[in-house]
mmCIF file of the N, C-alpha and C atoms, coordinates in Angstrom:
data_MODEL
# 
_entry.id   MODEL 
# 
loop_
_atom_site.group_PDB 
_atom_site.id 
_atom_site.type_symbol 
_atom_site.label_atom_id 
_atom_site.label_alt_id 
_atom_site.label_comp_id 
_atom_site.label_asym_id 
_atom_site.label_entity_id 
_atom_site.label_seq_id 
_atom_site.pdbx_PDB_ins_code 
_atom_site.Cartn_x 
_atom_site.Cartn_y 
_atom_site.Cartn_z 
_atom_site.occupancy 
_atom_site.B_iso_or_equiv 
_atom_site.pdbx_formal_charge 
_atom_site.auth_seq_id 
_atom_site.auth_comp_id 
_atom_site.auth_asym_id 
_atom_site.auth_atom_id 
_atom_site.pdbx_PDB_model_num 
ATOM 1   N N  . UNK A 1 1  ? 0.759   -1.275 0.073  1.00 0.00 ? 1  UNK A N  1 
ATOM 2   C CA . UNK A 1 1  ? 0.248   0.133  0.172  1.00 0.00 ? 1  UNK A CA 1 
ATOM 3   C C  . UNK A 1 1  ? 0.673   1.031  0.019  1.00 0.00 ? 1  UNK A C  1 
ATOM 4   N N  . UNK A 1 2  ? 0.740   1.898  -0.969 1.00 0.00 ? 2  UNK A N  1 
ATOM 5   C CA . UNK A 1 2  ? 1.153   3.449  -1.087 1.00 0.00 ? 2  UNK A CA 1 
ATOM 6   C C  . UNK A 1 2  ? 0.461   4.620  -0.287 1.00 0.00 ? 2  UNK A C  1 
ATOM 7   N N  . UNK A 1 3  ? 1.571   5.857  -0.016 1.00 0.00 ? 3  UNK A N  1 
ATOM 8   C CA . UNK A 1 3  ? 0.688   6.403  0.288  1.00 0.00 ? 3  UNK A CA 1 
ATOM 9   C C  . UNK A 1 3  ? 1.147   7.557  -0.286 1.00 0.00 ? 3  UNK A C  1 
ATOM 10  N N  . UNK A 1 4  ? 0.056   8.886  -0.565 1.00 0.00 ? 4  UNK A N  1 
ATOM 11  C CA . UNK A 1 4  ? 0.670   9.895  -0.755 1.00 0.00 ? 4  UNK A CA 1 
ATOM 12  C C  . UNK A 1 4  ? 1.220   11.332 -0.133 1.00 0.00 ? 4  UNK A C  1 
ATOM 13  N N  . UNK A 1 5  ? 2.313   12.162 -0.561 1.00 0.00 ? 5  UNK A N  1 
ATOM 14  C CA . UNK A 1 5  ? 2.436   12.830 0.632  1.00 0.00 ? 5  UNK A CA 1 
ATOM 15  C C  . UNK A 1 5  ? 2.336   14.654 -0.463 1.00 0.00 ? 5  UNK A C  1 
ATOM 16  N N  . UNK A 1 6  ? 1.269   14.616 0.770  1.00 0.00 ? 6  UNK A N  1 
ATOM 17  C CA . UNK A 1 6  ? 0.778   15.989 -0.269 1.00 0.00 ? 6  UNK A CA 1 
ATOM 18  C C  . UNK A 1 6  ? 1.606   17.072 0.459  1.00 0.00 ? 6  UNK A C  1 
ATOM 19  N N  . UNK A 1 7  ? 1.815   18.400 0.111  1.00 0.00 ? 7  UNK A N  1 
ATOM 20  C CA . UNK A 1 7  ? 2.410   19.691 0.608  1.00 0.00 ? 7  UNK A CA 1 
ATOM 21  C C  . UNK A 1 7  ? 1.266   20.219 1.528  1.00 0.00 ? 7  UNK A C  1 
ATOM 22  N N  . UNK A 1 8  ? 1.627   20.602 2.658  1.00 0.00 ? 8  UNK A N  1 
ATOM 23  C CA . UNK A 1 8  ? 0.616   21.081 3.593  1.00 0.00 ? 8  UNK A CA 1 
ATOM 24  C C  . UNK A 1 8  ? 0.997   22.743 3.201  1.00 0.00 ? 8  UNK A C  1 
ATOM 25  N N  . UNK A 1 9  ? 0.251   23.445 2.971  1.00 0.00 ? 9  UNK A N  1 
ATOM 26  C CA . UNK A 1 9  ? 0.470   24.634 2.833  1.00 0.00 ? 9  UNK A CA 1 
ATOM 27  C C  . UNK A 1 9  ? -0.143  25.127 4.291  1.00 0.00 ? 9  UNK A C  1 
ATOM 28  N N  . UNK A 1 10 ? 0.181   26.694 4.920  1.00 0.00 ? 10 UNK A N  1 
ATOM 29  C CA . UNK A 1 10 ? -0.648  27.225 5.609  1.00 0.00 ? 10 UNK A CA 1 
ATOM 30  C C  . UNK A 1 10 ? -2.428  27.134 4.919  1.00 0.00 ? 10 UNK A C  1 
ATOM 31  N N  . UNK A 1 11 ? -2.388  27.771 4.357  1.00 0.00 ? 11 UNK A N  1 
ATOM 32  C CA . UNK A 1 11 ? -3.814  27.630 3.672  1.00 0.00 ? 11 UNK A CA 1 
ATOM 33  C C  . UNK A 1 11 ? -4.759  26.530 4.032  1.00 0.00 ? 11 UNK A C  1 
ATOM 34  N N  . UNK A 1 12 ? -4.077  24.990 3.983  1.00 0.00 ? 12 UNK A N  1 
ATOM 35  C CA . UNK A 1 12 ? -4.573  23.994 3.933  1.00 0.00 ? 12 UNK A CA 1 
ATOM 36  C C  . UNK A 1 12 ? -4.671  23.229 5.139  1.00 0.00 ? 12 UNK A C  1 
ATOM 37  N N  . UNK A 1 13 ? -3.073  23.853 6.213  1.00 0.00 ? 13 UNK A N  1 
ATOM 38  C CA . UNK A 1 13 ? -3.980  23.625 7.691  1.00 0.00 ? 13 UNK A CA 1 
ATOM 39  C C  . UNK A 1 13 ? -4.894  24.449 8.170  1.00 0.00 ? 13 UNK A C  1 
ATOM 40  N N  . UNK A 1 14 ? -4.997  25.376 8.015  1.00 0.00 ? 14 UNK A N  1 
ATOM 41  C CA . UNK A 1 14 ? -5.632  26.456 8.406  1.00 0.00 ? 14 UNK A CA 1 
ATOM 42  C C  . UNK A 1 14 ? -7.321  26.243 7.513  1.00 0.00 ? 14 UNK A C  1 
ATOM 43  N N  . UNK A 1 15 ? -7.311  25.648 6.896  1.00 0.00 ? 15 UNK A N  1 
ATOM 44  C CA . UNK A 1 15 ? -8.699  25.069 6.392  1.00 0.00 ? 15 UNK A CA 1 
ATOM 45  C C  . UNK A 1 15 ? -8.865  23.739 7.187  1.00 0.00 ? 15 UNK A C  1 
ATOM 46  N N  . UNK A 1 16 ? -8.174  23.151 7.244  1.00 0.00 ? 16 UNK A N  1 
ATOM 47  C CA . UNK A 1 16 ? -8.146  21.552 8.096  1.00 0.00 ? 16 UNK A CA 1 
ATOM 48  C C  . UNK A 1 16 ? -8.647  21.944 9.429  1.00 0.00 ? 16 UNK A C  1 
ATOM 49  N N  . UNK A 1 17 ? -8.317  22.926 10.229 1.00 0.00 ? 17 UNK A N  1 
ATOM 50  C CA . UNK A 1 17 ? -8.412  23.112 11.746 1.00 0.00 ? 17 UNK A CA 1 
ATOM 51  C C  . UNK A 1 17 ? -9.866  24.227 11.748 1.00 0.00 ? 17 UNK A C  1 
ATOM 52  N N  . UNK A 1 18 ? -10.297 24.255 10.812 1.00 0.00 ? 18 UNK A N  1 
ATOM 53  C CA . UNK A 1 18 ? -11.491 25.593 10.710 1.00 0.00 ? 18 UNK A CA 1 
ATOM 54  C C  . UNK A 1 18 ? -12.523 24.247 10.722 1.00 0.00 ? 18 UNK A C  1 
ATOM 55  N N  . UNK A 1 19 ? -12.536 22.813 10.324 1.00 0.00 ? 19 UNK A N  1 
ATOM 56  C CA . UNK A 1 19 ? -13.127 21.935 10.544 1.00 0.00 ? 19 UNK A CA 1 
ATOM 57  C C  . UNK A 1 19 ? -13.306 20.941 11.726 1.00 0.00 ? 19 UNK A C  1 
ATOM 58  N N  . UNK A 1 20 ? -12.331 21.240 12.516 1.00 0.00 ? 20 UNK A N  1 
ATOM 59  C CA . UNK A 1 20 ? -12.172 20.190 13.793 1.00 0.00 ? 20 UNK A CA 1 
ATOM 60  C C  . UNK A 1 20 ? -13.538 20.224 14.417 1.00 0.00 ? 20 UNK A C  1 
ATOM 61  N N  . UNK A 1 21 ? -14.224 21.513 14.960 1.00 0.00 ? 21 UNK A N  1 
ATOM 62  C CA . UNK A 1 21 ? -14.882 21.417 15.734 1.00 0.00 ? 21 UNK A CA 1 
ATOM 63  C C  . UNK A 1 21 ? -16.061 20.111 15.268 1.00 0.00 ? 21 UNK A C  1 
ATOM 64  N N  . UNK A 1 22 ? -16.701 20.691 13.829 1.00 0.00 ? 22 UNK A N  1 
ATOM 65  C CA . UNK A 1 22 ? -17.606 19.868 12.991 1.00 0.00 ? 22 UNK A CA 1 
ATOM 66  C C  . UNK A 1 22 ? -16.958 18.198 12.998 1.00 0.00 ? 22 UNK A C  1 
ATOM 67  N N  . UNK A 1 23 ? -16.038 18.134 12.808 1.00 0.00 ? 23 UNK A N  1 
ATOM 68  C CA . UNK A 1 23 ? -15.234 16.680 12.769 1.00 0.00 ? 23 UNK A CA 1 
ATOM 69  C C  . UNK A 1 23 ? -15.780 15.829 14.042 1.00 0.00 ? 23 UNK A C  1 
ATOM 70  N N  . UNK A 1 24 ? -14.997 16.771 15.314 1.00 0.00 ? 24 UNK A N  1 
ATOM 71  C CA . UNK A 1 24 ? -15.510 16.244 16.383 1.00 0.00 ? 24 UNK A CA 1 
ATOM 72  C C  . UNK A 1 24 ? -16.753 15.991 16.871 1.00 0.00 ? 24 UNK A C  1 
ATOM 73  N N  . UNK A 1 25 ? -18.159 17.214 16.441 1.00 0.00 ? 25 UNK A N  1 
ATOM 74  C CA . UNK A 1 25 ? -18.922 17.187 16.634 1.00 0.00 ? 25 UNK A CA 1 
ATOM 75  C C  . UNK A 1 25 ? -19.996 15.495 16.102 1.00 0.00 ? 25 UNK A C  1 
ATOM 76  N N  . UNK A 1 26 ? -19.357 15.314 15.257 1.00 0.00 ? 26 UNK A N  1 
ATOM 77  C CA . UNK A 1 26 ? -19.864 13.721 14.305 1.00 0.00 ? 26 UNK A CA 1 
ATOM 78  C C  . UNK A 1 26 ? -19.142 12.961 14.832 1.00 0.00 ? 26 UNK A C  1 
ATOM 79  N N  . UNK A 1 27 ? -17.968 12.940 15.610 1.00 0.00 ? 27 UNK A N  1 
ATOM 80  C CA . UNK A 1 27 ? -17.189 11.622 15.908 1.00 0.00 ? 27 UNK A CA 1 
ATOM 81  C C  . UNK A 1 27 ? -18.095 11.657 17.065 1.00 0.00 ? 27 UNK A C  1 
ATOM 82  N N  . UNK A 1 28 ? -18.315 12.393 18.583 1.00 0.00 ? 28 UNK A N  1 
ATOM 83  C CA . UNK A 1 28 ? -19.071 12.818 19.260 1.00 0.00 ? 28 UNK A CA 1 
ATOM 84  C C  . UNK A 1 28 ? -20.498 11.692 19.385 1.00 0.00 ? 28 UNK A C  1 
ATOM 85  N N  . UNK A 1 29 ? -20.992 12.341 18.433 1.00 0.00 ? 29 UNK A N  1 
ATOM 86  C CA . UNK A 1 29 ? -22.683 11.940 17.819 1.00 0.00 ? 29 UNK A CA 1 
ATOM 87  C C  . UNK A 1 29 ? -22.788 10.326 17.639 1.00 0.00 ? 29 UNK A C  1 
ATOM 88  N N  . UNK A 1 30 ? -21.393 10.269 16.883 1.00 0.00 ? 30 UNK A N  1 
ATOM 89  C CA . UNK A 1 30 ? -21.892 8.814  16.296 1.00 0.00 ? 30 UNK A CA 1 
ATOM 90  C C  . UNK A 1 30 ? -21.096 7.622  17.840 1.00 0.00 ? 30 UNK A C  1 
ATOM 91  N N  . UNK A 1 31 ? -20.570 8.015  18.849 1.00 0.00 ? 31 UNK A N  1 
ATOM 92  C CA . UNK A 1 31 ? -19.785 7.315  19.446 1.00 0.00 ? 31 UNK A CA 1 
ATOM 93  C C  . UNK A 1 31 ? -21.057 7.209  20.974 1.00 0.00 ? 31 UNK A C  1 
ATOM 94  N N  . UNK A 1 32 ? -21.788 8.175  20.740 1.00 0.00 ? 32 UNK A N  1 
ATOM 95  C CA . UNK A 1 32 ? -23.184 7.791  21.495 1.00 0.00 ? 32 UNK A CA 1 
ATOM 96  C C  . UNK A 1 32 ? -24.165 7.309  21.417 1.00 0.00 ? 32 UNK A C  1 
ATOM 97  N N  . UNK A 1 33 ? -24.062 7.310  20.064 1.00 0.00 ? 33 UNK A N  1 
ATOM 98  C CA . UNK A 1 33 ? -25.248 6.005  19.659 1.00 0.00 ? 33 UNK A CA 1 
ATOM 99  C C  . UNK A 1 33 ? -24.751 4.915  19.229 1.00 0.00 ? 33 UNK A C  1 
ATOM 100 N N  . UNK A 1 34 ? -23.328 4.571  18.967 1.00 0.00 ? 34 UNK A N  1 
ATOM 101 C CA . UNK A 1 34 ? -23.104 3.193  19.040 1.00 0.00 ? 34 UNK A CA 1 
ATOM 102 C C  . UNK A 1 34 ? -23.103 2.868  20.479 1.00 0.00 ? 34 UNK A C  1 
ATOM 103 N N  . UNK A 1 35 ? -22.826 3.391  21.567 1.00 0.00 ? 35 UNK A N  1 
ATOM 104 C CA . UNK A 1 35 ? -22.707 2.991  22.982 1.00 0.00 ? 35 UNK A CA 1 
ATOM 105 C C  . UNK A 1 35 ? -23.941 2.540  23.401 1.00 0.00 ? 35 UNK A C  1 
ATOM 106 N N  . UNK A 1 36 ? -25.154 3.268  22.778 1.00 0.00 ? 36 UNK A N  1 
ATOM 107 C CA . UNK A 1 36 ? -26.546 2.911  23.080 1.00 0.00 ? 36 UNK A CA 1 
ATOM 108 C C  . UNK A 1 36 ? -26.624 1.677  22.092 1.00 0.00 ? 36 UNK A C  1 
ATOM 109 N N  . UNK A 1 37 ? -26.531 1.834  21.339 1.00 0.00 ? 37 UNK A N  1 
ATOM 110 C CA . UNK A 1 37 ? -26.950 0.519  20.185 1.00 0.00 ? 37 UNK A CA 1 
ATOM 111 C C  . UNK A 1 37 ? -26.313 -0.868 20.873 1.00 0.00 ? 37 UNK A C  1 
ATOM 112 N N  . UNK A 1 38 ? -25.137 -0.222 21.389 1.00 0.00 ? 38 UNK A N  1 
ATOM 113 C CA . UNK A 1 38 ? -24.055 -1.942 22.154 1.00 0.00 ? 38 UNK A CA 1 
ATOM 114 C C  . UNK A 1 38 ? -24.829 -2.451 23.397 1.00 0.00 ? 38 UNK A C  1 
ATOM 115 N N  . UNK A 1 39 ? -25.965 -1.500 24.125 1.00 0.00 ? 39 UNK A N  1 
ATOM 116 C CA . UNK A 1 39 ? -26.530 -1.876 25.205 1.00 0.00 ? 39 UNK A CA 1 
ATOM 117 C C  . UNK A 1 39 ? -25.890 -1.205 26.129 1.00 0.00 ? 39 UNK A C  1 
ATOM 118 N N  . UNK A 1 40 ? -25.034 -0.175 26.474 1.00 0.00 ? 40 UNK A N  1 
ATOM 119 C CA . UNK A 1 40 ? -24.341 0.542  27.135 1.00 0.00 ? 40 UNK A CA 1 
ATOM 120 C C  . UNK A 1 40 ? -24.867 1.794  27.641 1.00 0.00 ? 40 UNK A C  1 
ATOM 121 N N  . UNK A 1 41 ? -25.138 2.118  28.326 1.00 0.00 ? 41 UNK A N  1 
ATOM 122 C CA . UNK A 1 41 ? -25.600 4.089  28.901 1.00 0.00 ? 41 UNK A CA 1 
ATOM 123 C C  . UNK A 1 41 ? -24.393 4.512  28.810 1.00 0.00 ? 41 UNK A C  1 
ATOM 124 N N  . UNK A 1 42 ? -24.866 5.745  28.852 1.00 0.00 ? 42 UNK A N  1 
ATOM 125 C CA . UNK A 1 42 ? -24.128 7.093  28.542 1.00 0.00 ? 42 UNK A CA 1 
ATOM 126 C C  . UNK A 1 42 ? -24.317 7.808  29.637 1.00 0.00 ? 42 UNK A C  1 
ATOM 127 N N  . UNK A 1 43 ? -23.917 8.690  30.272 1.00 0.00 ? 43 UNK A N  1 
ATOM 128 C CA . UNK A 1 43 ? -23.625 9.727  30.661 1.00 0.00 ? 43 UNK A CA 1 
ATOM 129 C C  . UNK A 1 43 ? -23.991 11.462 30.225 1.00 0.00 ? 43 UNK A C  1 
ATOM 130 N N  . UNK A 1 44 ? -25.195 12.298 30.362 1.00 0.00 ? 44 UNK A N  1 
ATOM 131 C CA . UNK A 1 44 ? -25.642 13.586 29.676 1.00 0.00 ? 44 UNK A CA 1 
ATOM 132 C C  . UNK A 1 44 ? -25.101 14.586 31.165 1.00 0.00 ? 44 UNK A C  1 
ATOM 133 N N  . UNK A 1 45 ? -25.366 15.935 30.727 1.00 0.00 ? 45 UNK A N  1 
ATOM 134 C CA . UNK A 1 45 ? -25.150 17.008 31.476 1.00 0.00 ? 45 UNK A CA 1 
ATOM 135 C C  . UNK A 1 45 ? -26.566 17.518 31.141 1.00 0.00 ? 45 UNK A C  1 
ATOM 136 N N  . UNK A 1 46 ? -27.646 17.214 32.259 1.00 0.00 ? 46 UNK A N  1 
ATOM 137 C CA . UNK A 1 46 ? -28.945 18.264 31.453 1.00 0.00 ? 46 UNK A CA 1 
ATOM 138 C C  . UNK A 1 46 ? -29.202 18.929 32.838 1.00 0.00 ? 46 UNK A C  1 
ATOM 139 N N  . UNK A 1 47 ? -29.139 20.454 32.377 1.00 0.00 ? 47 UNK A N  1 
ATOM 140 C CA . UNK A 1 47 ? -29.904 21.360 33.428 1.00 0.00 ? 47 UNK A CA 1 
ATOM 141 C C  . UNK A 1 47 ? -29.748 21.069 35.178 1.00 0.00 ? 47 UNK A C  1 
ATOM 142 N N  . UNK A 1 48 ? -28.045 21.361 34.768 1.00 0.00 ? 48 UNK A N  1 
ATOM 143 C CA . UNK A 1 48 ? -27.426 21.601 36.211 1.00 0.00 ? 48 UNK A CA 1 
ATOM 144 C C  . UNK A 1 48 ? -26.935 20.121 36.726 1.00 0.00 ? 48 UNK A C  1 
ATOM 145 N N  . UNK A 1 49 ? -27.372 18.599 35.821 1.00 0.00 ? 49 UNK A N  1 
ATOM 146 C CA . UNK A 1 49 ? -27.448 17.217 36.850 1.00 0.00 ? 49 UNK A CA 1 
ATOM 147 C C  . UNK A 1 49 ? -26.481 16.614 35.559 1.00 0.00 ? 49 UNK A C  1 
ATOM 148 N N  . UNK A 1 50 ? -25.706 15.509 36.352 1.00 0.00 ? 50 UNK A N  1 
ATOM 149 C CA . UNK A 1 50 ? -25.439 14.500 35.306 1.00 0.00 ? 50 UNK A CA 1 
ATOM 150 C C  . UNK A 1 50 ? -26.515 13.400 35.678 1.00 0.00 ? 50 UNK A C  1 
ATOM 151 N N  . UNK A 1 51 ? -27.158 13.393 34.212 1.00 0.00 ? 51 UNK A N  1 
ATOM 152 C CA . UNK A 1 51 ? -28.020 11.965 33.973 1.00 0.00 ? 51 UNK A CA 1 
ATOM 153 C C  . UNK A 1 51 ? -27.755 10.656 33.804 1.00 0.00 ? 51 UNK A C  1 
ATOM 154 N N  . UNK A 1 52 ? -27.663 9.522  33.570 1.00 0.00 ? 52 UNK A N  1 
ATOM 155 C CA . UNK A 1 52 ? -27.450 8.430  32.792 1.00 0.00 ? 52 UNK A CA 1 
ATOM 156 C C  . UNK A 1 52 ? -28.546 7.747  32.093 1.00 0.00 ? 52 UNK A C  1 
ATOM 157 N N  . UNK A 1 53 ? -27.901 7.929  31.028 1.00 0.00 ? 53 UNK A N  1 
ATOM 158 C CA . UNK A 1 53 ? -29.417 7.578  29.715 1.00 0.00 ? 53 UNK A CA 1 
ATOM 159 C C  . UNK A 1 53 ? -29.201 6.050  29.345 1.00 0.00 ? 53 UNK A C  1 
ATOM 160 N N  . UNK A 1 54 ? -30.508 5.111  29.380 1.00 0.00 ? 54 UNK A N  1 
ATOM 161 C CA . UNK A 1 54 ? -30.123 4.076  29.130 1.00 0.00 ? 54 UNK A CA 1 
ATOM 162 C C  . UNK A 1 54 ? -30.563 3.408  27.711 1.00 0.00 ? 54 UNK A C  1 
ATOM 163 N N  . UNK A 1 55 ? -30.199 2.212  26.850 1.00 0.00 ? 55 UNK A N  1 
ATOM 164 C CA . UNK A 1 55 ? -31.012 2.465  25.722 1.00 0.00 ? 55 UNK A CA 1 
ATOM 165 C C  . UNK A 1 55 ? -32.041 1.862  25.403 1.00 0.00 ? 55 UNK A C  1 
ATOM 166 N N  . UNK A 1 56 ? -32.717 2.036  26.499 1.00 0.00 ? 56 UNK A N  1 
ATOM 167 C CA . UNK A 1 56 ? -34.391 2.057  26.522 1.00 0.00 ? 56 UNK A CA 1 
ATOM 168 C C  . UNK A 1 56 ? -34.645 3.392  26.401 1.00 0.00 ? 56 UNK A C  1 
ATOM 169 N N  . UNK A 1 57 ? -34.104 4.246  26.919 1.00 0.00 ? 57 UNK A N  1 
ATOM 170 C CA . UNK A 1 57 ? -34.382 5.866  26.696 1.00 0.00 ? 57 UNK A CA 1 
ATOM 171 C C  . UNK A 1 57 ? -34.819 6.529  28.152 1.00 0.00 ? 57 UNK A C  1 
ATOM 172 N N  . UNK A 1 58 ? -34.591 5.597  28.908 1.00 0.00 ? 58 UNK A N  1 
ATOM 173 C CA . UNK A 1 58 ? -35.239 5.929  30.218 1.00 0.00 ? 58 UNK A CA 1 
ATOM 174 C C  . UNK A 1 58 ? -34.014 6.731  31.251 1.00 0.00 ? 58 UNK A C  1 
ATOM 175 N N  . UNK A 1 59 ? -33.886 7.594  31.957 1.00 0.00 ? 59 UNK A N  1 
ATOM 176 C CA . UNK A 1 59 ? -33.112 8.456  32.400 1.00 0.00 ? 59 UNK A CA 1 
ATOM 177 C C  . UNK A 1 59 ? -32.785 8.325  33.780 1.00 0.00 ? 59 UNK A C  1 
ATOM 178 N N  . UNK A 1 60 ? -31.564 8.594  34.622 1.00 0.00 ? 60 UNK A N  1 
ATOM 179 C CA . UNK A 1 60 ? -31.425 8.016  36.223 1.00 0.00 ? 60 UNK A CA 1 
ATOM 180 C C  . UNK A 1 60 ? -30.403 9.511  36.416 1.00 0.00 ? 60 UNK A C  1 
ATOM 181 N N  . UNK A 1 61 ? -31.111 9.921  37.621 1.00 0.00 ? 61 UNK A N  1 
ATOM 182 C CA . UNK A 1 61 ? -30.062 11.037 38.188 1.00 0.00 ? 61 UNK A CA 1 
ATOM 183 C C  . UNK A 1 61 ? -28.834 10.401 38.774 1.00 0.00 ? 61 UNK A C  1 
ATOM 184 N N  . UNK A 1 62 ? -27.977 11.036 38.460 1.00 0.00 ? 62 UNK A N  1 
ATOM 185 C CA . UNK A 1 62 ? -27.202 10.777 39.273 1.00 0.00 ? 62 UNK A CA 1 
ATOM 186 C C  . UNK A 1 62 ? -25.856 11.539 40.009 1.00 0.00 ? 62 UNK A C  1 
ATOM 187 N N  . UNK A 1 63 ? -25.542 13.213 39.528 1.00 0.00 ? 63 UNK A N  1 
ATOM 188 C CA . UNK A 1 63 ? -25.266 13.832 40.496 1.00 0.00 ? 63 UNK A CA 1 
ATOM 189 C C  . UNK A 1 63 ? -25.711 15.147 39.822 1.00 0.00 ? 63 UNK A C  1 
ATOM 190 N N  . UNK A 1 64 ? -25.805 16.662 41.165 1.00 0.00 ? 64 UNK A N  1 
ATOM 191 C CA . UNK A 1 64 ? -25.485 17.646 40.600 1.00 0.00 ? 64 UNK A CA 1 
ATOM 192 C C  . UNK A 1 64 ? -24.811 18.410 40.677 1.00 0.00 ? 64 UNK A C  1 
ATOM 193 N N  . UNK A 1 65 ? -23.984 19.374 39.869 1.00 0.00 ? 65 UNK A N  1 
ATOM 194 C CA . UNK A 1 65 ? -23.226 19.753 39.039 1.00 0.00 ? 65 UNK A CA 1 
ATOM 195 C C  . UNK A 1 65 ? -22.947 21.386 39.485 1.00 0.00 ? 65 UNK A C  1 
ATOM 196 N N  . UNK A 1 66 ? -21.746 21.898 39.544 1.00 0.00 ? 66 UNK A N  1 
ATOM 197 C CA . UNK A 1 66 ? -21.669 23.488 39.348 1.00 0.00 ? 66 UNK A CA 1 
ATOM 198 C C  . UNK A 1 66 ? -22.087 23.799 38.049 1.00 0.00 ? 66 UNK A C  1 
ATOM 199 N N  . UNK A 1 67 ? -23.020 25.320 38.368 1.00 0.00 ? 67 UNK A N  1 
ATOM 200 C CA . UNK A 1 67 ? -23.076 25.667 36.853 1.00 0.00 ? 67 UNK A CA 1 
ATOM 201 C C  . UNK A 1 67 ? -21.839 25.446 35.725 1.00 0.00 ? 67 UNK A C  1 
ATOM 202 N N  . UNK A 1 68 ? -22.199 25.714 34.564 1.00 0.00 ? 68 UNK A N  1 
ATOM 203 C CA . UNK A 1 68 ? -21.190 25.526 33.707 1.00 0.00 ? 68 UNK A CA 1 
ATOM 204 C C  . UNK A 1 68 ? -20.411 27.101 33.448 1.00 0.00 ? 68 UNK A C  1 
ATOM 205 N N  . UNK A 1 69 ? -19.314 27.141 32.633 1.00 0.00 ? 69 UNK A N  1 
ATOM 206 C CA . UNK A 1 69 ? -18.462 28.059 32.765 1.00 0.00 ? 69 UNK A CA 1 
ATOM 207 C C  . UNK A 1 69 ? -18.544 28.598 31.471 1.00 0.00 ? 69 UNK A C  1 
ATOM 208 N N  . UNK A 1 70 ? -19.170 29.990 31.285 1.00 0.00 ? 70 UNK A N  1 
ATOM 209 C CA . UNK A 1 70 ? -19.375 30.497 30.217 1.00 0.00 ? 70 UNK A CA 1 
ATOM 210 C C  . UNK A 1 70 ? -18.085 30.792 29.196 1.00 0.00 ? 70 UNK A C  1 
ATOM 211 N N  . UNK A 1 71 ? -17.733 30.394 28.172 1.00 0.00 ? 71 UNK A N  1 
ATOM 212 C CA . UNK A 1 71 ? -16.549 30.482 27.527 1.00 0.00 ? 71 UNK A CA 1 
ATOM 213 C C  . UNK A 1 71 ? -16.818 30.868 26.129 1.00 0.00 ? 71 UNK A C  1 
ATOM 214 N N  . UNK A 1 72 ? -16.213 31.989 25.779 1.00 0.00 ? 72 UNK A N  1 
ATOM 215 C CA . UNK A 1 72 ? -15.791 32.106 24.281 1.00 0.00 ? 72 UNK A CA 1 
ATOM 216 C C  . UNK A 1 72 ? -15.389 31.585 23.136 1.00 0.00 ? 72 UNK A C  1 
ATOM 217 N N  . UNK A 1 73 ? -15.722 30.835 22.509 1.00 0.00 ? 73 UNK A N  1 
ATOM 218 C CA . UNK A 1 73 ? -14.765 30.444 21.229 1.00 0.00 ? 73 UNK A CA 1 
ATOM 219 C C  . UNK A 1 73 ? -13.475 30.792 21.014 1.00 0.00 ? 73 UNK A C  1 
ATOM 220 N N  . UNK A 1 74 ? -12.370 30.229 21.302 1.00 0.00 ? 74 UNK A N  1 
ATOM 221 C CA . UNK A 1 74 ? -11.257 31.050 21.011 1.00 0.00 ? 74 UNK A CA 1 
ATOM 222 C C  . UNK A 1 74 ? -10.185 31.881 21.880 1.00 0.00 ? 74 UNK A C  1 
ATOM 223 N N  . UNK A 1 75 ? -11.249 31.513 23.136 1.00 0.00 ? 75 UNK A N  1 
ATOM 224 C CA . UNK A 1 75 ? -10.335 32.345 24.114 1.00 0.00 ? 75 UNK A CA 1 
ATOM 225 C C  . UNK A 1 75 ? -9.204  31.426 24.507 1.00 0.00 ? 75 UNK A C  1 
ATOM 226 N N  . UNK A 1 76 ? -8.462  31.896 24.993 1.00 0.00 ? 76 UNK A N  1 
ATOM 227 C CA . UNK A 1 76 ? -7.196  31.356 25.817 1.00 0.00 ? 76 UNK A CA 1 
ATOM 228 C C  . UNK A 1 76 ? -7.319  31.546 27.616 1.00 0.00 ? 76 UNK A C  1 
ATOM 229 N N  . UNK A 1 77 ? -7.091  30.373 28.049 1.00 0.00 ? 77 UNK A N  1 
ATOM 230 C CA . UNK A 1 77 ? -6.818  30.386 29.623 1.00 0.00 ? 77 UNK A CA 1 
ATOM 231 C C  . UNK A 1 77 ? -5.400  31.006 30.224 1.00 0.00 ? 77 UNK A C  1 
ATOM 232 N N  . UNK A 1 78 ? -5.460  31.971 30.845 1.00 0.00 ? 78 UNK A N  1 
ATOM 233 C CA . UNK A 1 78 ? -4.916  32.776 31.180 1.00 0.00 ? 78 UNK A CA 1 
ATOM 234 C C  . UNK A 1 78 ? -4.737  32.168 32.862 1.00 0.00 ? 78 UNK A C  1 
ATOM 235 N N  . UNK A 1 79 ? -3.382  31.851 33.320 1.00 0.00 ? 79 UNK A N  1 
ATOM 236 C CA . UNK A 1 79 ? -2.996  31.389 34.788 1.00 0.00 ? 79 UNK A CA 1 
ATOM 237 C C  . UNK A 1 79 ? -2.688  32.291 35.668 1.00 0.00 ? 79 UNK A C  1 
ATOM 238 N N  . UNK A 1 80 ? -3.902  32.404 36.854 1.00 0.00 ? 80 UNK A N  1 
ATOM 239 C CA . UNK A 1 80 ? -3.871  33.798 37.711 1.00 0.00 ? 80 UNK A CA 1 
ATOM 240 C C  . UNK A 1 80 ? -2.549  33.791 38.791 1.00 0.00 ? 80 UNK A C  1 
# 
């Protein structure tokens, strides 16, 4: 099996980086549904609580959590 080495330009890398969020979203959704289809449960955050979702659609409260911290896309964390 041969591989093709394409030259990566700055423009190419920027284009690919711009699509990381949508690729991650698609991968997350696929893993979520695959887990349920395999008979496993998944955890979700819902209105400040963690709930366990089962393949039959039932939900079970797990834990109350702190409110989400708002973050602006592209914002960098600054050490205090």
